[in-house]
Structure formats: structure tokens, C-alpha cells
VEXLUM-506299 format. One line per field, with one value per residue (C-alpha): residue number from 1; residue in three letters; x, y, z. Coordinates in nm, 2 decimals. Layout:
<pts>
nr	c(NUM:...) $
rest	c(ALA:...) $
X	c(X:...) $
Y	c(Y:...) $
Z	c(Z:...) $
</pts>
This chain:
<pts>
nr	c(1:2:3:4:5:6:7:8:9:10:11:12:13:14:15:16:17:18:19:20:21:22:23:24:25:26:27:28:29:30:31:32:33:34:35:36:37:38:39:40:41:42:43:44:45:46:47:48:49:50:51:52:53:54:55:56:57:58:59:60:61:62:63:64:65:66:67:68:69:70:71:72:73:74:75:76:77:78:79:80:81:82:83:84:85:86:87:88:89:90:91:92:93:94:95:96:97:98:99:100:101:102:103:104:105:106:107:108:109:110:111:112:113:114:115:116:117:118:119:120:121:122:123:124:125:126:127:128:129:130:131:132:133:134:135:136:137:138:139:140:141:142:143:144:145:146:147:148:149:150:151:152:153:154:155:156:157:158:159:160:161:162:163:164:165:166:167:168:169:170:171:172:173:174:175:176:177:178:179:180:181:182:183:184:185:186:187:188:189:190:191:192:193:194:195:196:197:198:199:200:201:202:203:204:205:206:207:208:209:210:211:212:213:214:215:216:217:218:219:220:221:222:223:224:225:226:227:228:229:230:231:232:233:234:235:236:237:238:239:240:241:242:243:244:245:246:247:248:249:250:251:252:253:254:255:256:257:258:259:260:261:262:263:264:265:266:267:268:269:270:271:272:273:274:275:276:277:278:279:280:281:282:283:284:285:286:287:288:289:290:291:292:293:294:295:296:297:298:299:300:301:302:303:304:305:306:307:308:309:310:311:312:313:314:315:316:317:318:319:320:321:322:323:324:325:326:327:328:329:330:331:332:333:334:335:336:337:338:339:340:341:342:343:344:345:346:347:348:349:350:351:352:353:354:355:356:357:358:359:360:361:362:363:364:365:366:367) $
rest	c(UNK:UNK:UNK:UNK:UNK:UNK:UNK:UNK:UNK:UNK:UNK:UNK:UNK:UNK:UNK:UNK:UNK:UNK:UNK:UNK:UNK:UNK:UNK:UNK:UNK:UNK:UNK:UNK:UNK:UNK:UNK:UNK:UNK:UNK:UNK:UNK:UNK:UNK:UNK:UNK:UNK:UNK:UNK:UNK:UNK:UNK:UNK:UNK:UNK:UNK:UNK:UNK:UNK:UNK:UNK:UNK:UNK:UNK:UNK:UNK:UNK:UNK:UNK:UNK:UNK:UNK:UNK:UNK:UNK:UNK:UNK:UNK:UNK:UNK:UNK:UNK:UNK:UNK:UNK:UNK:UNK:UNK:UNK:UNK:UNK:UNK:UNK:UNK:UNK:UNK:UNK:UNK:UNK:UNK:UNK:UNK:UNK:UNK:UNK:UNK:UNK:UNK:UNK:UNK:UNK:UNK:UNK:UNK:UNK:UNK:UNK:UNK:UNK:UNK:UNK:UNK:UNK:UNK:UNK:UNK:UNK:UNK:UNK:UNK:UNK:UNK:UNK:UNK:UNK:UNK:UNK:UNK:UNK:UNK:UNK:UNK:UNK:UNK:UNK:UNK:UNK:UNK:UNK:UNK:UNK:UNK:UNK:UNK:UNK:UNK:UNK:UNK:UNK:UNK:UNK:UNK:UNK:UNK:UNK:UNK:UNK:UNK:UNK:UNK:UNK:UNK:UNK:UNK:UNK:UNK:UNK:UNK:UNK:UNK:UNK:UNK:UNK:UNK:UNK:UNK:UNK:UNK:UNK:UNK:UNK:UNK:UNK:UNK:UNK:UNK:UNK:UNK:UNK:UNK:UNK:UNK:UNK:UNK:UNK:UNK:UNK:UNK:UNK:UNK:UNK:UNK:UNK:UNK:UNK:UNK:UNK:UNK:UNK:UNK:UNK:UNK:UNK:UNK:UNK:UNK:UNK:UNK:UNK:UNK:UNK:UNK:UNK:UNK:UNK:UNK:UNK:UNK:UNK:UNK:UNK:UNK:UNK:UNK:UNK:UNK:UNK:UNK:UNK:UNK:UNK:UNK:UNK:UNK:UNK:UNK:UNK:UNK:UNK:UNK:UNK:UNK:UNK:UNK:UNK:UNK:UNK:UNK:UNK:UNK:UNK:UNK:UNK:UNK:UNK:UNK:UNK:UNK:UNK:UNK:UNK:UNK:UNK:UNK:UNK:UNK:UNK:UNK:UNK:UNK:UNK:UNK:UNK:UNK:UNK:UNK:UNK:UNK:UNK:UNK:UNK:UNK:UNK:UNK:UNK:UNK:UNK:UNK:UNK:UNK:UNK:UNK:UNK:UNK:UNK:UNK:UNK:UNK:UNK:UNK:UNK:UNK:UNK:UNK:UNK:UNK:UNK:UNK:UNK:UNK:UNK:UNK:UNK:UNK:UNK:UNK:UNK:UNK:UNK:UNK:UNK:UNK:UNK:UNK:UNK:UNK:UNK:UNK:UNK:UNK:UNK:UNK:UNK:UNK:UNK:UNK:UNK:UNK:UNK:UNK:UNK:UNK:UNK:UNK:UNK:UNK:UNK:UNK:UNK:UNK:UNK:UNK:UNK) $
X	c(10.19:10.46:10.49:10.12:10.12:10.41:10.22:9.92:10.12:10.29:9.94:9.83:10.14:10.07:9.71:9.81:10.05:9.94:9.82:10.11:10.37:10.56:10.56:10.92:10.81:10.60:10.73:10.50:10.68:10.61:10.43:10.28:9.93:9.98:10.14:9.84:9.62:9.84:9.91:9.61:9.71:10.05:9.90:9.67:9.96:10.18:9.91:9.82:10.19:10.23:10.22:10.07:9.73:9.56:9.38:9.22:9.10:8.74:8.51:8.33:8.10:8.30:8.63:8.89:8.96:9.18:8.99:9.03:8.80:8.72:8.83:9.16:9.23:9.17:9.41:9.67:9.68:9.70:10.00:10.17:10.09:10.40:10.23:10.00:10.30:10.25:9.93:10.13:9.87:9.60:9.80:9.59:9.27:9.08:9.04:8.69:8.79:9.08:8.86:8.59:8.84:8.97:8.61:8.54:8.85:8.74:9.05:8.83:8.48:8.28:8.15:7.92:7.91:7.68:7.58:7.43:7.28:7.47:7.52:7.40:7.66:7.83:7.80:7.86:7.93:8.26:8.53:8.65:8.38:8.47:8.20:8.12:7.88:7.89:7.73:7.48:7.62:7.98:8.08:8.33:8.22:8.40:8.12:8.13:8.24:8.47:8.66:8.82:9.10:8.99:9.33:9.57:9.86:10.20:10.40:10.73:11.05:11.10:10.76:10.85:11.18:11.00:10.75:11.04:11.20:10.90:11.00:11.36:11.22:10.99:11.29:11.50:11.22:11.20:11.58:11.58:11.65:11.99:12.11:12.41:12.34:12.43:12.21:11.92:11.96:11.98:11.66:11.48:11.56:11.48:11.14:11.07:11.16:10.95:10.65:10.70:10.71:10.39:10.21:10.34:10.23:9.88:9.85:9.96:9.70:9.42:9.53:9.55:9.22:9.04:9.18:9.10:8.75:8.65:8.81:8.76:8.52:8.77:8.84:9.21:9.39:9.77:9.91:9.57:9.68:9.89:9.62:9.52:9.51:9.62:9.85:10.18:10.49:10.45:10.08:10.15:10.38:10.19:10.16:9.89:9.53:9.28:9.03:8.74:8.43:8.19:7.98:8.10:7.97:7.74:7.86:7.65:7.82:8.16:8.07:7.95:8.27:8.47:8.29:8.34:8.72:8.75:8.56:8.78:9.09:8.97:8.88:9.22:9.39:9.18:9.24:9.61:9.83:10.05:10.43:10.43:10.21:10.42:10.74:10.60:10.49:10.82:11.01:10.80:10.85:11.22:11.25:11.07:11.28:11.61:11.52:11.47:11.77:12.02:11.91:12.16:12.19:12.52:12.35:12.05:12.26:12.48:12.17:12.03:12.35:12.35:12.00:12.07:12.15:12.49:12.50:12.60:12.71:12.49:12.74:13.02:13.00:12.91:13.16:13.13:12.76:12.78:13.06:12.88:12.57:12.76:12.94:12.63:12.46:12.76:12.88:12.64:12.57:12.75:12.61:12.44:12.51:12.50:12.57:12.20:12.10:11.84:11.57:11.62:11.58:11.26:11.11:11.20:11.03:10.71:10.70:10.75:10.47:10.23:10.31:10.25:9.92:9.82:9.91:9.71:9.40:9.42:9.45:9.14:8.94:9.05:8.93) $
Y	c(16.28:16.15:15.83:15.76:15.85:15.61:15.33:15.40:15.39:15.06:14.91:15.02:14.86:14.53:14.53:14.61:14.31:14.07:13.72:13.48:13.76:13.73:14.02:14.09:14.25:13.95:13.68:13.41:13.13:13.15:12.82:12.77:12.81:12.58:12.33:12.34:12.25:11.96:11.79:11.56:11.48:11.39:11.18:11.00:10.92:10.80:10.58:10.43:10.34:10.18:9.80:9.80:9.89:9.59:9.68:9.51:9.60:9.60:9.74:10.07:10.20:10.02:10.15:9.95:10.11:10.02:10.01:9.92:9.85:10.10:9.87:9.80:10.17:10.21:9.93:10.07:10.41:10.25:10.04:10.33:10.65:10.82:10.87:11.12:11.36:11.45:11.62:11.88:12.09:11.82:11.53:11.51:11.44:11.13:10.86:10.97:11.33:11.23:11.01:11.27:11.53:11.29:11.24:11.61:11.67:11.39:11.19:10.90:10.78:10.55:10.24:9.95:9.60:9.54:9.18:9.21:8.86:8.54:8.33:7.97:7.74:8.00:8.07:8.45:8.74:8.78:8.96:9.15:9.20:9.23:9.48:9.80:10.09:10.44:10.46:10.75:10.88:10.98:10.94:10.72:10.39:10.08:9.83:9.67:10.00:10.02:10.33:10.36:10.60:10.85:11.00:10.85:10.68:10.81:10.57:10.46:10.49:10.12:10.11:10.40:10.23:9.90:10.07:10.23:9.88:9.73:9.88:9.75:9.40:9.41:9.50:9.22:8.97:9.08:9.04:8.68:8.52:8.70:8.60:8.36:7.99:7.96:8.26:8.10:7.77:7.96:8.15:7.84:7.62:7.90:7.97:7.59:7.54:7.84:7.71:7.36:7.51:7.70:7.39:7.17:7.41:7.45:7.07:7.02:7.27:7.11:6.76:6.85:7.04:6.75:6.48:6.67:6.77:6.42:6.24:6.49:6.75:7.03:7.31:7.36:7.57:7.58:7.91:8.08:8.41:8.28:8.38:8.70:9.02:9.24:9.10:9.19:8.97:8.82:8.74:8.60:8.32:8.25:7.87:7.79:7.89:8.09:7.92:7.75:7.95:7.75:7.45:7.10:6.95:6.66:6.30:6.27:6.58:6.44:6.10:6.27:6.46:6.15:5.96:6.26:6.26:5.88:5.92:6.20:6.00:5.69:5.91:6.07:5.73:5.58:5.86:5.91:5.90:5.59:5.57:5.63:5.94:6.08:6.01:6.19:6.49:6.50:6.49:6.76:6.99:6.91:7.01:7.34:7.42:7.32:7.54:7.84:7.77:7.70:7.99:8.27:8.58:8.45:8.13:8.31:8.55:8.27:8.07:8.38:8.43:8.06:8.09:8.40:8.33:8.43:8.79:8.82:9.15:9.22:9.47:9.20:8.95:8.60:8.41:8.10:8.07:8.14:7.90:7.63:7.67:7.65:7.33:7.17:7.23:7.10:6.81:6.52:6.36:6.05:5.71:5.87:5.67:5.84:6.18:6.28:6.53:6.48:6.68:6.47:6.15:6.28:6.36:6.01:5.84:6.04:5.94:5.58:5.59:5.75:5.48:5.20:5.35:5.38:5.01:4.89:5.09:4.94:4.59:4.64:4.77:4.46:4.23) $
Z	c(11.63:11.40:11.59:11.57:11.21:11.15:11.33:11.11:10.80:10.91:10.96:10.62:10.46:10.65:10.53:10.17:10.15:9.87:9.96:10.01:10.08:10.40:10.65:10.75:11.08:11.18:11.42:11.28:11.09:10.71:10.67:11.01:10.90:10.60:10.83:11.06:10.77:10.65:10.98:10.94:10.58:10.70:10.98:10.74:10.51:10.80:10.94:10.60:10.53:10.88:10.88:11.23:11.10:10.95:10.62:10.32:9.98:9.86:9.60:9.68:9.40:9.13:9.27:9.46:9.80:10.10:10.43:10.79:11.09:11.36:11.65:11.47:11.45:11.83:11.90:11.66:11.83:12.17:12.06:11.87:12.05:11.91:11.57:11.73:11.77:11.40:11.49:11.70:11.88:11.82:11.95:12.27:12.07:12.15:11.88:11.80:11.75:11.53:11.31:11.29:11.18:10.91:10.80:10.79:10.58:10.33:10.41:10.52:10.45:10.66:10.49:10.55:10.42:10.12:10.23:10.58:10.61:10.68:10.36:10.35:10.49:10.70:11.07:11.07:10.85:10.68:10.88:10.58:10.32:9.96:9.87:10.06:10.04:10.19:10.54:10.59:10.92:10.88:11.24:11.42:11.56:11.68:11.64:11.29:11.13:10.83:10.71:10.36:10.26:10.00:9.89:9.64:9.81:9.72:9.50:9.65:9.46:9.40:9.22:9.00:8.91:8.85:8.61:8.42:8.38:8.19:7.85:7.90:7.99:7.68:7.46:7.61:7.54:7.18:7.14:7.27:6.93:6.90:7.25:7.27:7.29:7.66:7.76:7.57:7.76:8.09:8.02:7.89:8.19:8.44:8.29:8.26:8.63:8.74:8.55:8.69:9.04:9.00:8.85:9.13:9.40:9.26:9.22:9.58:9.70:9.51:9.62:9.99:9.98:9.80:10.03:10.36:10.23:10.14:10.44:10.72:10.58:10.64:10.39:10.41:10.14:10.17:10.07:10.09:9.94:9.66:9.40:9.58:9.37:9.65:9.91:10.08:10.03:10.38:10.32:9.97:10.10:10.42:10.43:10.69:10.60:10.80:11.03:10.85:10.94:10.73:10.84:10.79:10.46:10.47:10.41:10.09:9.94:10.03:9.88:9.56:9.51:9.58:9.31:9.07:9.15:9.08:8.76:8.64:8.72:8.53:8.22:8.22:8.25:7.97:7.73:7.81:7.50:7.44:7.42:7.04:7.07:7.35:7.15:6.85:7.05:7.23:6.90:6.76:7.06:7.07:6.70:6.77:7.08:6.90:6.61:6.83:7.05:6.76:6.55:6.52:6.30:6.14:6.03:5.90:5.69:5.55:5.45:5.28:5.09:4.97:4.84:4.63:4.25:4.11:3.99:3.62:3.47:3.17:3.01:2.97:2.68:2.79:2.58:2.79:2.73:2.36:2.31:2.52:2.31:1.98:2.08:2.21:1.88:1.68:1.89:1.90:2.24:2.35:2.23:1.93:1.62:1.28:1.43:1.47:1.72:1.99:1.80:1.49:1.69:1.85:1.51:1.37:1.68:1.62:1.25:1.34:1.59:1.34:1.08:1.33:1.42:1.06:0.99:1.29:1.17:0.82:0.96:1.17:0.86:0.66:0.93) $
</pts>
């Protein structure tokens, strides 16, 4: 009777344990149940961070999302079956079961392309559409099915450090005028070289595209992802473009663009500045750059000190000023005959001018 009563009391104690409290007499691991709930979340994060799954960015209901194709997901799991080990007890699931579970847990959402018709001038629909919409049936499919991640991707450490460096970079830019002269020249030439490289690269892309479009009717963009908003480092510097899927342009269209290009070149050559104008502009820009480069706090402070008037103490008697004024009043200026002052000479000249004016007026009346 005591043993049965003790067993009943032990069951009551187990039932009365609060939620989240570990039972000391239980052999179940403390976080096994929570781990079973999070295995698909860990699987989704692992798959999204893996470079083997090809994905792109698109706009879904005015929100940018990262998405992949259903057939690419099937190929990814075939080539990397070790990733399914994260699912533990569910690692034997088929691809459809895994994706359906991710859809039920709202880790994925099935999407469809907004534009479902072939645009004029193209042979088929775009492989990676830029605009998506939610598909009614949230089930897995390999045929032209797209799936977008719904959770926020964890930011890596280097992105966090990079975001923290922006205030330091802003402060460094603001302190550019007080840098040493050699450091200013290094920054100036580095920025000028980078800007020249960008302009040259864009000009080369435009020239190659225009020449091949007019001559051969091919649309070839070197560095096709150089202006892309979302691209990896490898995709950003990929030189050779994708295959041209559009129809070849007509010869009349190519001839029209050739005439427009020739007309633009002739207009630019006609309105190009002459040597004198270029020299004036170069001199003006050189003066501005030299003024920025040669400026330093020490020169600015010395210039401000030179412009300040001398400070005179008002409490001390100004003997030098008083004596100077007295001597100037007493001593006549050099070259003054008769010892007259400047004010007296000025008064005599005014009297003589008045007398001459009066004589002229009388002479006119007499005539």
C-alpha cells in the first residue's frame, strides 16, 4: 500500500510540474522536443546559405524576396544528400514531403510569375521573372514552380562589422581637409583612378554592344551583372554575358540606330570646346583642386591672425598718438611755402574758384 501510494504521489508531482520545468526522473533530453520543432528551420537556413542552390531576387507584393525553382531544389538535394541529415528522424523524407513541410511551417511560399505571356520580340518566357505573385495551391511542383523564402536571413558577422564601419568612414570623409598633403594626394589619385576605371568600363560595354548590334544584330553585354542590384561577387565580375534569347532585330532598325549614332558623334564633335576653352576650364579646376589640397589648419590660423587688427589697451595713455597729432598740426607739410596748412590752402582755392566764376558771369552779362 505504501509503494502504490508513493507511486501515486510521484505521478501527482510530475503532473504538477510547471511548464518548462525539467523532470529530474525523466530520461528524455531537456530540449529534444524543441529541437524536433526547429530541425526544419535549421534545414531551411542551411539550404538558403548554401551556394549550390541557384536563387534570384524578385518583387512579391511590393517586397523583395529570394526565390528558387522547384527543379533546381530537386537537383540540389540529389547532389548534396548530406544536408538532409539535419532533419534527423525526417531525413528519409522525399523532396515533395520536405517542401510540403516547409510550406506548412510558413518557411516557404509557392509563387508564380506575374507575366504569363511571351513579350514581343522574345521566343519564350523569362527563366527568372522579376515580379512574382502567390500561387493558390501551396503544394510542391517541379514544372515552372517558384518558391520564395519567407524568413529573414541571418546577417553574417562581416556585414555587421561593415555596417558599424560606416560612421567611421563618414567621419574620415569629413576630416579630409586636415589630412597631410601626401595623404590628400593619395586619396585624390585613388578616387580619380577608380572613377576613370568605371567610366572606361561602361564606355567599353556600350561600344561593344552598339557595334555588335549594328553589324551582326547580336545583343552582347560584357559584364552583364555589373549594374545589378543583387549579385554575388562572382556574378558581379562575370565577363561573358548570357545567351541572347530575343529575336534578331531587323536591318531597318539596325540602320536607324547606326544613323542616330553617327549623328550624335557629329554633333559632339561640332560642339566640342576649343583649346582655349579647355585650357580655361583646366586652369579653373586646377585652382580649385590646388586650393583644397594645399589648405592646412596652420595656414588658415596664420591667415586669420594676420587679418586681425592690433589690440590697443584703452587704459594706457596713448602718448604716441597725441604727440603725432600735435606735431602734424604744428609742422607744415613739405613743399608748403609760407607755412600754410593743408586746410588753409584748400580754403584759398575755393575762394579763387568762386571769384573766377563771378568774373565770368559779369563778362557774359556785359556782352
